[in-house]
Every structure is written in structure tokens, then in C-alpha cells.
N, C-alpha and C positions, 0 to 999 in steps of 0.2 A: 485766098482768094476771096474778094470782097462784092458781096452782091449787094448794089444799091437797088432800093426798090423806090421807084417815084410813083407816089400818088398824082394822077391826073384826073381828068375826066374820064376818060375812057375806064380809069380801073375804077373808078369808084362807081360807075354803070354796072361794071361786072360783080361789086358786092352787095349781095340781094339781103335786106332786113329778115330777120328771123319769123317766120309767121306764127301768128297766135292762134293757140289753139282753139277750135270752135267750140263753144257750150253745147255740151250734149243735154237735151231737154230730159228730166226726168219722167221715166214714163208711172204713172200712179200702180201700187200692188194693190189687186183685189183681196183682201186678207180673207174674203168669203169666197174667194173661186175653190174648186174642190182640186186644183194642181196646187196651191199654195197650202192648203190643209195637209195633202198629203206629203209634200215635202217637211212641214213642221213635225207631222208625227214621225217621220222617218228622223230626223235628227233629235226628236225626245226619245225614242226608244232608242238609239244608238250610246246616248248620254245614260240612261236610265240603265241599258245592260253594262257600260263601263261600271258605273257607279255602285250596283250590284254584285259583280266579281271584284271591286276593292274591298268591299264591304264584307263578302263572304271569305275572303284571303285574312282581312284582320281579325275578323272573328274565328277562323281556325285556326290561327297563330294563338288567338286568347284562348280556345277550349283546347288548344293541344299543351297551352301552359299549364292551364288550368288542369286537365287531368293529370300531368307529370307531378303538379303540385298537390293534388287531392290524393293521387294513389301514393304518393310519399308517407302522406298521414293515415292513409289507411279508410279513402273513401272507396264505396261500391257502388257501381252502376248498375241497376238490373231493373230492365223494362216494367218485369213483374211487380216492382214495388210502384209504378205508377197506375199499375192496374188494379191490385189487389188490396194496398193499403190505403183504403179511403180515407181512413180515419186521424191519421197524421199525428199518432202518438210516439213519444219514446218508448222504447223498452221496459217493462214494469219488473218488478219480482213477482214471484208466484202468488202471492197475496194481491196485485193486482193494486195495491197501494202506494208503493214507493218506486223512486227511479234513484240507484245507487251509483254514484260515479265516484272511481279512485284516482285523485292527483298526487303524482308524484314529482319532485323537485330534484332534480340531479345537481350535484355539488360540482359546478364547472369549473374550479379554480385553475391554476395555469401548471397544476401538478400532472395532468394529461394521462392517456391511458382511460380505462372503464371505472366510472365515478360511483360513488356510493348515492342514494335517495335518501337524503338526510331531511327531506319535508315529504311526509306520507299524511293525506289528509283525506278523509271520506266525504264526500258530500251527498246527504239523502234528501231528495224533495219526498215531501207528505204530500200527496194529491187531496187528501180528507182535509187537512187543513192550511193548506196552503202555505207552507214553512218549509225550510231549509236547515238542517241539522249539520252543524260540521263536527269532527271528531278527528282530533291528529292524535297520530301514535308516535310517540318520540324515537329518535334512532335507536338508542341504546335498550329499546324492549326486546327480549329474547323469546327468538321463536324455533321451531324443530325447523332445520335445513332443509328436509327432504320428508317425505311420508315415511312413516316407521322408523326413521334414522334415528332415535333417541339421543340427536345429538343438536344441541342449541346455541344460536349464534345471535347475535345483532339484527334486526329485521332490515335495517337499511344494506346489507351486503347480500341480500338475497336477488336482486336485480342485478346486480355487477356479477356475480359469480354463475348464474345461470348463463349468462350474456356470454359470458368466457366457455362456457361449456358448448353452448348452441346459441348463435346470433337470433334475435325476434321472441326468444323463450323468457326473458326477463322479467317484463312486467305481467306476463301471463301467470309467472309463478309467485310472484308478490301479490296478484289480485287473490289466486289459490290461497295464500298465506292469509290475507287479511279477513277474507270470507269465512276463515276457520276461527279468527278471534272474535270479529262480532255475530256471527250467527245469521249474516245475511248474505244476499245474492248479490255481486257487483255486476251491474249491465254495461257499465263504459268503464274506460281509464283513458289517462292522458299524461306522458312524460313531459316535462318540460325543462329546458336549461335556464340558467341564470339569463343568458342573451336575449331569448323569449321574453322573459320576465320584466327585465328592463326596457325592452322596447317597445312591449305592450303598453306597459303606463306611459312612455313618451308621445306615443299615438293617439292617446286618450287625453292627453294634455295635462298630464299628472293628474296625481289623489289627494283626496282629503283624508287627512288622518289627526286623530286627536290622542297625542301622546301622553300616557297616564302619569307616569314618572319622568322627573328627567334621569340621566344616567350618561354615564363615559366609560368608553370600553378602552382600555389603552394596549390591547391585543387583537385588533381586528385586521386578518391577516390581509395582506399586499404583496403578492408573488411569491417570495421566499421568506418576505420579512414582517414586519408588521405596522401598523399606523394606529393614532389614537383617534376616535370616532365620538361625539358627544350629542345630546339631544336634548332639547329643553321641554318640560311639560307643556300643554295646549296644545288646541288646534293648530295645525299647518299644512300646507300643499307642498306633497315632496314629487320630485321628478324620480323616473325611473334608478336612477343610480342610489340616490338617496334612499327611498325605498326599500332597494336590496340592501343597503347598509344596514337600515333598521331592522329588517327582519331577518338577518344573519348574525348581528351582535349577540356573543353570550359570554362574555368575559366580564362584564361588569358588576363591581361589588355594590351597587347603589340598589336600594329598593329591591332586591331580589330579581332584578332583571338580569343577571348574569348566569341564566340557566339554560338548558335545553327545551325546559316547559315553557318559561319565558316566552322565548324564542317562536314556540309553537303557538303561542298564544297572539305575539304580534304578526306573526304568517296568515294567521286566520284573520286578523285586521285588517293587511293589506288585502289579502282576498275579497273580503268584504267591501272594499273601498274600490276595487276595481270593478265589483259586479254593480255597485251603486253608481259609478261615474258611466259606465255602458250604459246603463238602462236611462238615469237621468238625463243625461245628455244626448239620448238617442243614437249614441255613435255608430251602432251597429246597421244604423238606416244613412249613415252618413259615408257618402262613396270615398271621400279623401281617407276619414279615419279610417273605414274599412281595409282601403288598400294598404294603410299602413300598419293594421295589424296582420293581415295577411301576409305581406314582406316579411314582419318583423318574427313570425312563428315558422315560415318557411326553413326547414331544416333546423328547426329548435324544437319543435313538438312533433311527437308521436304520439297516435291515439288509436283506440280501439275500431274495427270498423263499423262504419257509419252509412246511411244512405241519403238521400235527396229528401224522402220523408223525415227522418231524424232530423235533419236541418231544419226543416218546415217547423215541426213538433217543437223544437228548442224555441224558435222565434215565439210560437204562439206561445208557449208556457212562459218566456219572458215576460209576456205581453199580460198574461192573467196574473202573474206573481207580483208586477208593478201596478196593473189596475184595483184588484184587492188587496193592495198595502201587505203585502206577505211579508214574513218576518225570520231573521235567521238567527241561529242560537249555536254559542261554540263553546264546544268540551276539548279537552287535553287529557290524555289517559297519563295522569301523572299521580304521585302515591296520595296526593289529597284528593283525588276525585271521589265521589260516593262515600263522602264521610270516613276517607282513610280507610278504606275496607277491601278495593278492588285489586289494587298492585301494590310494590313494593321496592324498593332501593336496597339492592344486595352489594356488597364488596365481594369481588372475583380475588382470586390469588394472584393473578398477574397485578395487583393493585388497582385495575380499571373498577368501575361498576356497571351493575346490569338492572334492567328493570323488569320485572315481569309480575305475573298474578301471585296474590297472595296464595292461594290455594295450592300453587304450585307451577311450575314451567308446564305449560301447555295446557293449562285448564281454565277455560275461558267462561263456564258457566256463570261464573258472579258477573262478569263484565258484561254477558249477555243479557243478564237478568235485570241489570241495572240501566242498559240502554231501551229494552223496552218499556220501562218506566220513562226514560228521558222523551220516549217517542208519545207517549200519551199524556204526559205533561212537561214540556221542555221547558217553559219559563220557570217552573217551580225549582226545575233543578240547574238551571241558568243562574239564577239566584245567589243558590248556594249557601243561604243564610246561617248564621251561626246563631241557636235557638235555645234560651236559656229558660228551664220550667222550676218555678218555685212555689211553694206549698204557704197559701196566705190565710188558711183556714179550713182547709180538707181535712188536714192531718196527713202526717207525712209518711205513715204506711201507704193509704189510700194514692196519694199523691206520686208517690213513687209508682206504684202500680200502673195508675195512670197515663206515665210517663213511660214505661215499658210498653203499653200496650201503642201509645203514641209512636215510638221507636220501631216498634214490629211493622205496623201499617205504613211507616215511611222510614225502611231502613236505610237509606242512602242519604239523609238529610241528617245534619247534625246536632243532634238535639241531644242537650244535658238537663240532667236533675241537679238542682243548684240549692236543695234546701230549704229550712224554712224562714219565711220572711216575718209574715204575721201570723197570727190564730183565729183573728177574730174578723175577717173580711170576709164578704158574698161574692157569689158569682164567679164565673169566668171569663179572663180579661186576656186578649191577646194585642199586642201592639209592636210596630216595628219603633225604632228608635231614630228620631226626625235628626237628630247631630249628624249623622252619617251622609254623605253624597250619593251612596247608591240606594237606588230604589227597592222595598222589598215589599211592596204593596201585594203582588201575588201570593208569595209565601203567607201573609198573613190571610189572605181571603180565602185559601184553599184550607188553611190549618183553621179559620174560623168555621168552615162548614163542617168539619170533621168534630169538632170541638162544640159545635151548635150552640155558637154565641155570636152576637153582634156587637159585642163591646169592644172597641176597637181604638180606643182613646187611651192616653197614658193617665191612669188616676191621680188625684193630687197628694195622695200617701204616698206616692214614689216619688221622691224629690231629686234622685240621683239618675246615672244610666247604668246603675247596679254594678254587673261586671263586665259592660262594654259590649254584649252581645248586638245581634244585628235586631232579633226578635226576642221580646220578654211574652211568657204565658203566665199569668198568674191563675191558680187554681185555691177558688175560695170555699167557704162552707156553703152546706145545703146544694151540694151539687152532685148529680150523678151522670155522669160520663161511660157507664158501663156501655159497651159495643158487641154487639153480636159475634 
């Protein structure tokens, strides 16, 4: 069916055009009226409450995550610390002069299982002199495995063996062992694996290292296989992975770099470089960098108990160290330390070798005596100069006697009597050989005081570097060096 619609005048009349909406005049709002102000306050209050609860929720989540993270690390929150400890200082030893921290690095290669602490470093902050002394104990240093056990094993196994017996006891037992060796109390400890090591360095943008000697390691571990790694001498910037390889390599035949002792020295250089980067770039106050550091150590670092006060004190101490230009001195407990008088290398029946005190396993008195001298004059022992003494007019017998007195007063310096050079020279002369890059000026300064001489220049009658020593002492005629 079809419907035809015819449009005629009548139809058109019935179609009405749409009416336009009448414009509504806007009534001016009185912003000063009480009603307007009341409604505005109500809206602001609602927004503020909403924003407040959003912030509280976010902070609650962060606090929860922070609590879980810090609890895993060893953080202790106690309201008493906010009230009673107003001085904001780190824990100190019984003398009140030092804060000692033990760092242990876990060998986290792909071998799995509980791992050995192949890096053991004690960092001691001296409040009196505002300096840091680092001491590395080699992994093959043999210690008593338990109290009165009379059984000695490598120190790097103490952590692992005790963790197998009871989880959480590894670092505590290692700390006790280290305290026996150095004769000092340890206030804090930290154990870190290689993942945290590399990620912390990457988080701060790499570190600057001056590689002293070029070397190549053809047996650097890579899973169950090996790879070849090389380093050229000179300053360079290293990322985390490169720094890890640099500090772990120990199979090079170049320049004595292929030993655990050289590796320990390189590890200390890396630690010092990290410290310098953190302080110089103010990384700890950079939120992005700090977040990266915290993320890298989460799950990869365990430390002894610490509080909010400890954290504040650590920042305060770092500022003091930087502002007063504190110095760091490095030592490794290897056979050469202390003029070859402290420890020695011994072969075992198994074919392996052990490092232990020269006085005998478990006898640490000489080591502790040396460390006390290091504390009083760290730069002198850090320079570790080879010192040769010559008779140039005093007479060989008296010159030998004076050399013996010098060695008695400085027992851990490498002092050697080298015989008679001249028989007619006057006065006492001490000088460093400028042909060497290493600076021995502090050694010259300290021994000049003892020898009561101000003559520190190489005399014209000496035309060579003699025996290639670092510091030369000439004992001439008409000289009385007798000491009480």
C-alpha cells in the first residue's frame, strides 16, 4: 500500500517551525556573599580530604615497602632512639675514637649454594684524625674454625660453614674471628654479593679508577668456562661489570697482578672510588640515584642492626669527612706487610697454600702491634718505603748501631744497612729518590724528626740512585744520634 502525502496550504499551516530557546540572562554571582563562600569552602574541604587520603594511601604503601626492605637489611625502629640519642653519633669502640665496619663480599658465581666470603675488608674511621683505614684479610688466611677447636681453616669459609649450621650466624661468627685478629671491636658489618656491587656502581654513573699496571687474565671465570680479560694502565671510567672483573681477576702473570693480594688491593681501590663518587657527586642527596642504590641492594645486602640515628650519624660523618678533606689509607695483610714480619705463606700437604701469622697460627699479637702503629701514623706505613742506610763518615760500627736503633723504633719499616760509602763526609742526610713516581715525602719528614736533621736534598757527591731504594739515609762524621 502506498500513501501519497500531498502538501497543500492546509498541510503547511499544520507544520509549525521550531521555537528558538529564549536566552536566559546570567545572574551575577556575588563572590563576597556568605552563601558563596560557604559552598566554596565545602568544595575545597572535599578535595582536600580526598587528596589527603590519596597521599596517606601512597605513603602507607611506601612505608610498608620501606619497612619490609629495611627489616630485611637489619633496620631497627625504636621510639627511644628519637628521644634519648640526641647526639646522632655512630657506635664507637670502647676508646671512643673509632667506628669499625666489616665488609664481606660473597662470591656469587653460578656455582650455587652457600658461598665463601672471598673479600674481607675492615674499614676503621678515626674520629681524632678524620681518616679511614682499610685493611684486607686474604681469603687464604687460616684461622681457628671455632672457640678452642685447635683446628684451622681458611677465613673465607667461616661465613658459609656457620650459615649451614644455623642461618643468620655466618656474619656474627666472621665478625668474632676478625675481632680476634685485629684486637679491636667491630661495631657494624655488611655482606654484599656481586649483583649489588655492580648495580651500585651503575646507579652512581660508574667510577673512576687509575689502573696502575696493564695486565691480561686468560682464566677469568665465566660460568663453568673461562674468558680472557685485559686492562691497560692509566685512568679510566668503569661501569659495574668492568669494575667487578677488575676487582675479581687473579690469574694474570703480568706485573704481579695475578695474586689474591693484588686482587685485594684492587678491591680496595674500587671501594675508595665508590666512596669518592658518592661524596663528590652528592649522589646520596639525589633521589633518582638514591632510589637506584636502594633498589640494587635490596635482597643483595645484609647488614648489622642499625637505627634512624645511625643513618643520620652516617650522613653527618660523611659531610665532615668531605668538608675536612679526610684521607683513606689502604693495607693488605699479605706476606710483605710490616717489613715481612707479620704473616707468611705456607704450603699444605694437599698442595694448596695457607697464609698465617709468622708467630704461629692463632697468634695475632704482632699484627695488632703493627695496626696500632698504623693508626698513629697511617701515611708512614702506607708509603711502605724501602730505606737504605749508609755510613758516610760516622764509622761502620756506630752506623750499624744507629741503624739498629732506627729499626727498633720503626720495626715495621723496611730499613736496611748497606755498608760504607764514604769515610769523610759530615752530617746526617735523608732524601727520597725523585726518579720514582711514588711520593715518600712523609717518610722523609718523620725520619728527619727522629734523626734531628733538616738536610733533605740529595748531596752532589751522590751521583747515582745507589741500590734503587725509595729513601736514602747518609750517616756522616761528627754526628751524635744517641737516643734515650
